[in-house]
C-alpha positions in Angstrom: 172.7 140.6 -81.0 174.4 143.7 -79.6 178.1 142.8 -79.4 179.0 145.9 -77.5 176.8 144.9 -74.6 178.4 141.5 -74.5 181.9 143.0 -74.7 181.2 145.3 -71.8 180.3 142.5 -69.4 183.2 140.3 -70.7 185.6 143.1 -70.0 184.2 143.4 -66.5 184.6 139.6 -66.0 188.3 139.9 -67.0 188.8 142.6 -64.4 187.2 140.3 -61.7 189.4 137.4 -62.7 192.5 139.7 -62.8 191.7 140.7 -59.2 191.4 137.1 -58.1 194.8 136.3 -59.6 196.4 138.6 -56.9 195.5 136.1 -54.2 197.7 133.2 -55.5 200.4 135.8 -56.3 200.5 136.9 -52.7 200.4 133.4 -51.3 203.2 132.3 -53.7 205.3 135.2 -52.5 204.6 134.5 -48.9 205.7 130.9 -49.2 208.9 132.0 -51.1 207.9 130.4 -54.4 209.3 131.8 -57.6 206.2 131.9 -59.7 204.4 134.9 -58.1 205.5 137.3 -61.0 203.6 135.1 -63.5 200.3 135.5 -61.5 200.9 139.2 -61.5 201.5 139.1 -65.3 198.2 137.3 -65.7 196.5 139.9 -63.5 198.1 142.7 -65.5 197.0 141.2 -68.8 193.4 140.8 -67.5 193.4 144.4 -66.2 194.7 145.7 -69.6 192.2 143.8 -71.7 189.3 144.5 -69.3 190.1 148.1 -69.0 190.4 148.7 -72.7 187.2 146.8 -73.3 185.3 149.1 -70.8 186.8 152.2 -72.4 185.7 151.1 -75.9 182.1 150.3 -74.9 181.2 152.8 -72.1 177.9 153.6 -73.7 176.8 150.0 -74.5 173.1 149.3 -74.1 171.4 146.9 -71.7 171.4 143.2 -72.0 168.6 141.2 -73.5 168.1 137.4 -73.8 170.5 136.9 -76.7 173.3 138.9 -75.1 172.7 137.1 -71.8 173.4 133.7 -73.3 176.4 135.1 -75.2 177.9 136.6 -72.1 177.6 133.4 -70.1 178.9 131.1 -72.8 181.8 133.4 -73.9 182.5 134.5 -70.3 183.5 131.0 -69.1 185.8 130.6 -72.1 187.4 134.0 -71.7 188.1 133.7 -67.9 189.3 130.1 -68.5 191.8 131.2 -71.0 193.0 134.1 -68.8 193.3 131.7 -65.9 195.6 129.5 -68.0 198.2 132.3 -68.5 200.0 131.9 -65.1 200.3 128.1 -65.6 201.8 128.6 -69.1 204.1 131.5 -68.4 205.6 130.0 -65.3 206.4 126.7 -67.1 204.4 124.7 -64.5 202.3 123.6 -67.5 204.5 124.2 -70.6 201.8 123.4 -73.2 199.1 126.1 -73.6 196.6 123.3 -74.5 197.3 121.6 -71.2 197.2 125.0 -69.3 193.8 125.8 -70.9 192.5 122.3 -70.1 193.6 122.7 -66.4 192.1 126.2 -66.1 188.8 125.5 -67.8 188.5 122.3 -66.0 188.8 124.3 -62.8 186.4 127.1 -63.7 183.8 124.5 -64.9 184.3 122.6 -61.7 185.1 119.5 -63.7 188.3 118.6 -61.8 189.9 116.7 -64.7 193.6 117.2 -64.5 196.6 116.8 -66.7 199.1 117.2 -63.8 201.0 114.0 -63.0 202.9 115.2 -59.9 200.6 117.5 -58.0 202.5 117.5 -54.8 205.5 119.2 -56.4 203.6 122.2 -57.5 203.9 125.6 -55.9 201.5 126.9 -53.3 200.4 129.6 -55.8 199.4 127.0 -58.5 197.6 124.8 -56.0 195.7 127.7 -54.6 194.8 129.0 -58.0 193.5 125.6 -59.1 191.3 125.6 -56.0 190.2 129.2 -56.5 189.1 128.5 -60.1 186.9 125.8 -58.7 185.4 128.1 -56.0 184.7 130.9 -58.4 183.2 128.6 -61.0 181.1 126.7 -58.4 178.5 129.3 -57.8 179.4 131.0 -61.0 181.7 133.9 -61.7 178.9 135.4 -63.7 176.6 135.1 -60.7 179.2 136.9 -58.6 179.2 139.7 -61.2 175.4 140.0 -60.9 175.8 141.6 -57.5 177.9 144.4 -59.0 176.5 144.7 -62.5 173.9 147.3 -61.6 176.8 149.7 -61.0 177.6 149.3 -64.7 174.0 150.0 -65.7 173.6 146.4 -66.9 170.5 144.4 -66.0 171.1 141.0 -64.6 168.1 138.8 -65.0 169.1 137.4 -68.4 172.5 136.4 -66.9 170.8 134.7 -64.0 168.5 132.7 -66.1 171.4 131.6 -68.3 173.8 130.8 -65.5 172.1 129.3 -62.6 172.3 125.5 -63.0 169.1 123.4 -63.2 165.8 123.7 -65.1 164.4 126.3 -62.7 166.1 129.4 -61.4 164.8 130.2 -57.9 164.5 133.9 -57.1 164.7 134.3 -53.3 164.1 138.0 -53.5 162.6 140.4 -56.0 165.9 142.0 -56.9 168.2 139.7 -58.8 171.4 141.3 -57.4 170.2 140.8 -53.9 169.5 137.1 -54.7 173.0 136.7 -56.0 174.4 138.2 -52.8 172.3 135.9 -50.6 173.4 132.8 -52.6 177.1 133.8 -52.4 176.6 134.4 -48.7 175.4 130.9 -48.1 178.2 129.6 -50.3 180.8 131.5 -48.3 179.4 130.4 -45.0 179.5 126.7 -45.9 183.0 127.1 -47.2 184.2 128.7 -44.0 182.4 126.0 -42.0 184.2 123.3 -44.0 187.6 124.9 -43.6 187.1 125.0 -39.8 185.9 121.4 -39.8 188.8 120.1 -41.8 191.3 121.9 -39.6 189.7 120.3 -36.5 189.9 116.9 -38.4 193.6 117.3 -38.6 194.2 118.8 -42.0 196.6 121.8 -42.4 195.1 125.2 -43.0 196.4 125.6 -46.6 195.1 122.1 -47.6 191.9 122.8 -45.7 191.2 125.9 -47.7 192.0 124.3 -51.1 189.9 121.2 -50.4 187.0 123.3 -49.1 187.1 125.4 -52.2 187.0 122.2 -54.3 184.3 120.5 -52.2 181.7 123.4 -52.1 182.3 123.9 -55.8 181.9 120.2 -56.4 185.2 120.5 -58.3 187.6 117.9 -57.2 191.1 119.3 -57.5 193.2 118.0 -54.6 196.7 118.9 -53.4 197.6 115.2 -53.1 198.5 112.8 -56.0 196.1 110.2 -54.4 193.4 112.8 -53.9 191.7 112.7 -50.5 192.7 109.1 -50.0 196.3 110.2 -49.7 195.6 111.8 -46.3 194.5 108.4 -44.8 192.3 110.2 -42.2 188.7 108.9 -41.7 187.7 112.2 -39.9 188.7 114.1 -43.0 186.8 111.8 -45.3 183.6 112.0 -43.2 183.9 115.8 -43.1 184.2 116.0 -46.9 181.3 113.5 -47.4 179.0 115.8 -45.4 180.0 118.9 -47.3 179.9 117.2 -50.7 176.4 116.1 -49.9 175.4 119.7 -49.0 177.1 121.1 -52.1 175.1 118.7 -54.3 171.8 120.0 -52.8 169.8 123.0 -53.9 171.4 126.1 -52.3 168.0 127.8 -52.1 167.1 125.1 -49.5 170.2 125.9 -47.5 169.3 129.6 -47.5 165.8 128.8 -46.3 167.1 126.4 -43.7 169.4 129.1 -42.3 166.4 131.4 -41.9 164.8 128.8 -39.7 162.8 126.8 -42.2 164.6 123.5 -41.7 161.6 121.5 -42.7 162.1 122.5 -46.4 164.6 119.7 -46.8 162.0 117.1 -45.9 159.2 118.7 -47.9 161.3 119.0 -51.1 160.7 116.0 -53.4 164.0 116.5 -55.3 166.0 116.5 -52.1 164.3 113.3 -50.8 164.9 111.6 -54.1 168.6 112.7 -54.0 169.0 111.1 -50.6 167.2 108.0 -51.7 169.6 107.6 -54.7 172.7 108.0 -52.6 171.5 105.5 -50.0 170.3 102.8 -52.5 173.5 103.1 -54.6 175.7 103.0 -51.4 173.9 99.9 -50.2 174.3 98.1 -53.6 178.0 98.9 -53.9 178.9 98.1 -50.3 177.0 94.8 -50.6 179.1 93.8 -53.6 182.3 94.8 -51.8 181.2 92.8 -48.7 180.6 89.8 -50.9 184.0 90.1 -52.5 185.7 90.7 -49.1 187.3 93.8 -50.7 188.1 95.7 -47.5 188.9 94.1 -44.1 186.2 95.9 -42.0 182.6 97.0 -42.5 183.4 100.5 -41.3 186.0 101.1 -44.0 183.8 99.6 -46.7 180.9 101.8 -45.8 183.0 104.9 -45.6 184.8 104.4 -48.9 181.6 103.4 -50.6 179.6 106.4 -49.3 182.5 108.7 -50.1 182.7 107.6 -53.7 178.9 107.5 -54.3 178.6 111.0 -52.9 181.6 112.3 -54.8 180.3 111.0 -58.1 176.6 112.0 -57.8 177.6 115.5 -56.7 180.1 115.5 -59.6 182.9 116.5 -57.1 185.3 113.8 -58.2 187.4 113.4 -55.1 188.6 109.9 -54.5 189.7 107.7 -51.6 189.9 104.5 -53.7 190.5 103.2 -57.2 186.9 102.2 -57.9 187.9 100.6 -61.2 189.2 97.7 -59.0 185.8 97.3 -57.5 183.3 94.7 -58.9 181.7 95.5 -62.3 178.4 96.3 -60.8 180.0 99.2 -59.0 181.3 100.6 -62.3 177.8 100.5 -63.8 176.2 102.2 -60.8 178.9 105.0 -60.7 178.5 105.6 -64.5 174.8 106.0 -63.9 175.5 108.5 -61.1 177.8 110.4 -63.4 174.9 111.0 -65.8 172.4 111.9 -63.1 174.5 114.5 -61.3 173.4 116.8 -58.4 170.3 118.7 -57.6 169.0 121.7 -59.5 170.3 124.9 -58.0 173.5 123.2 -56.7 177.0 123.6 -57.8 177.0 120.0 -59.3 176.8 119.0 -62.9 175.1 116.2 -64.8 171.5 116.0 -66.0 170.2 116.9 -62.4 168.1 114.9 -60.0 165.1 117.1 -60.6 165.0 116.3 -64.3 165.4 112.6 -63.7 162.7 112.7 -61.1 160.2 114.4 -63.4 161.1 112.2 -66.3 160.4 109.1 -64.2 157.2 110.5 -62.9 156.1 111.4 -66.4 156.9 107.9 -67.7 154.7 106.5 -64.9 151.8 108.7 -66.0 152.3 107.6 -69.6 152.0 104.0 -68.5 148.8 104.8 -66.6 147.4 106.4 -69.8 147.9 103.1 -71.6 145.4 101.5 -69.2 143.1 104.6 -68.9 143.3 106.4 -72.3 140.6 109.0 -71.4 142.0 109.9 -68.0 143.7 113.3 -67.6 146.8 113.3 -65.4 148.6 116.4 -64.1 152.3 116.2 -63.3 152.9 117.6 -59.9 156.2 118.6 -58.2 156.4 119.9 -54.7 152.6 120.4 -54.6 152.7 122.5 -57.8 151.6 121.5 -61.3 154.5 121.2 -63.7 153.9 123.4 -66.8 154.0 121.6 -70.1 156.7 124.0 -71.3 159.0 123.0 -68.5 158.4 119.3 -69.2 159.1 119.8 -72.9 162.3 121.7 -71.9 163.4 118.7 -69.7 162.7 116.2 -72.5 164.7 118.3 -75.0 167.6 118.7 -72.5 167.7 114.9 -71.9 167.7 114.1 -75.6 170.5 116.6 -76.3 172.5 115.5 -73.3 172.4 111.8 -74.4 173.0 112.7 -78.0 176.2 114.7 -77.1 177.3 111.9 -74.9 176.9 109.3 -77.7 178.5 111.6 -80.2 181.5 112.2 -77.9 182.0 108.5 -77.5 181.8 107.9 -81.2 184.3 110.7 -82.0 186.8 109.4 -79.4 186.6 105.8 -80.6 187.0 106.9 -84.2 190.2 108.6 -83.1 191.5 105.3 -81.7 190.5 105.4 -78.0 189.0 102.2 -76.5 185.3 102.2 -75.7 185.5 102.3 -71.9 187.9 105.2 -71.9 185.8 107.1 -74.5 182.6 106.6 -72.4 184.4 107.5 -69.2 186.1 110.7 -70.6 182.9 111.9 -72.3 180.6 111.2 -69.3 183.2 112.7 -66.8 183.7 116.0 -68.7 180.1 116.5 -69.9 178.9 115.8 -66.3 181.8 118.0 -64.9 183.0 115.1 -62.7 186.7 114.7 -63.4 187.7 111.0 -63.0 186.0 108.7 -65.4 186.6 105.1 -66.5 189.4 103.3 -68.3 192.6 105.3 -68.9 191.0 108.4 -67.3 189.9 106.6 -64.1 190.7 107.8 -60.5 194.2 106.4 -60.6 195.0 108.1 -63.9 194.6 111.5 -65.5 194.1 113.2 -68.9 197.8 114.1 -69.6 198.2 111.3 -72.2 195.4 112.4 -74.4 196.1 114.1 -77.7 195.6 117.8 -78.1 192.5 117.5 -80.3 191.0 115.2 -77.7 191.7 117.7 -74.9 190.0 120.5 -76.8 187.0 118.3 -77.5 186.7 117.5 -73.8 187.1 121.2 -73.0 184.1 121.9 -75.2 182.2 119.2 -73.3 183.2 120.8 -70.0 181.7 124.1 -71.1 178.6 122.6 -72.6 178.0 120.5 -69.4 178.7 123.4 -67.0 176.4 125.7 -68.9 173.7 123.0 -69.3 173.8 122.6 -73.1 171.1 125.1 -74.1 173.2 128.2 -73.2 175.9 127.1 -75.5 174.0 125.4 -78.4 171.6 128.3 -78.7 174.4 130.5 -80.0 174.8 128.1 -83.0 171.3 129.1 -84.2 171.3 131.7 -87.0 168.4 133.5 -85.2 170.7 134.4 -82.3 172.8 136.6 -84.5 170.1 138.2 -86.7 169.0 141.8 -86.2 165.8 142.2 -84.4 
């Protein structure tokens, strides 16, 4: 692995992050808050480190596959640590472990928070939390792809390693142009949600922060009670719609904007995604109706649909404490945490496409039991699925479940109860935020021990980068000379 090529791109990412820190600094100063110098200090540190890095490796060679994986995996950690600096220096989050947890949770779009009184935080902190979501949603590395050609660095290796899901869709022959198109769709949907939330009655600052969190499927809110604290059905329905869109493949949104609206109905993953949401919403709302949990059907349906959409898209916003719902709802929501959003979305989890193909492959395996000599071809969207892709999906599923089980065992060995251990591991590995038990929607992660927080930080990174990108760096072959 050529470490100079990796360092060159990491230095550039530090400069991008430093530039983004100027936005909360300006907003904090405009609102008269006192912490704007600390955002400038973070920007200065990022500029210094990034500038020195570029000076040291001006003649670094092009990226290859190994360097692409290293840049993505290390890039998320580096920008996450830089993003923690303003939290820590300002004293808003005195512990650096907590500051790193909050920052990396933002960049990985997990939305797991250690803040206990969010509403007392400055405008700069609230905006920076939302901005880390927004940058992490489509990927700060994907953002850099549009500019990397200026540095003489090829981007395809980064794109393959960064874009979530088993298949990276190239909308155009040039990878930088594809990155710009995806970011254009991302920006357009974000602006549409800001306007919609403003019309629904939310203030412009909160509308911006919640739109950043929604489109990134992040989940940081400016209210202690999350979206439920606004007590506005119009706001909830607006966020439901945009969470749903954020959990779908962004390639479909681009094609729809070019006039090909039928792509939604033709895409098997999207249809399965809609089916999962509707079935789970019906099951949970039926259990709530039976328990007379809410006074009216409208409220029951709205809260159920909000929570189901929030969990499957791994956004993590909340309008209710679902731990008070019937046990069947807990089981369904835990299942949705593991499934996650669609491939090519900003959501986490295993992804709907992988689950769909695993189920279809299982169906064919059952058929083979009855017809041993029959030859079945696995199809997806009218295309045969290569055996290599199916093997990749099976390996991913095995690794995902193995890490999930290992995380639960480690946390229980440390003294955590089983429900909290399952909830914390599933919520961070799936980049969801709220989990079960003591890390449920009415709680947060502040009470966890430092080693538990760093363990969950590792799960956030592994989950956001879809396991392979991180674990491949632990192979000796990744570091040997070619």
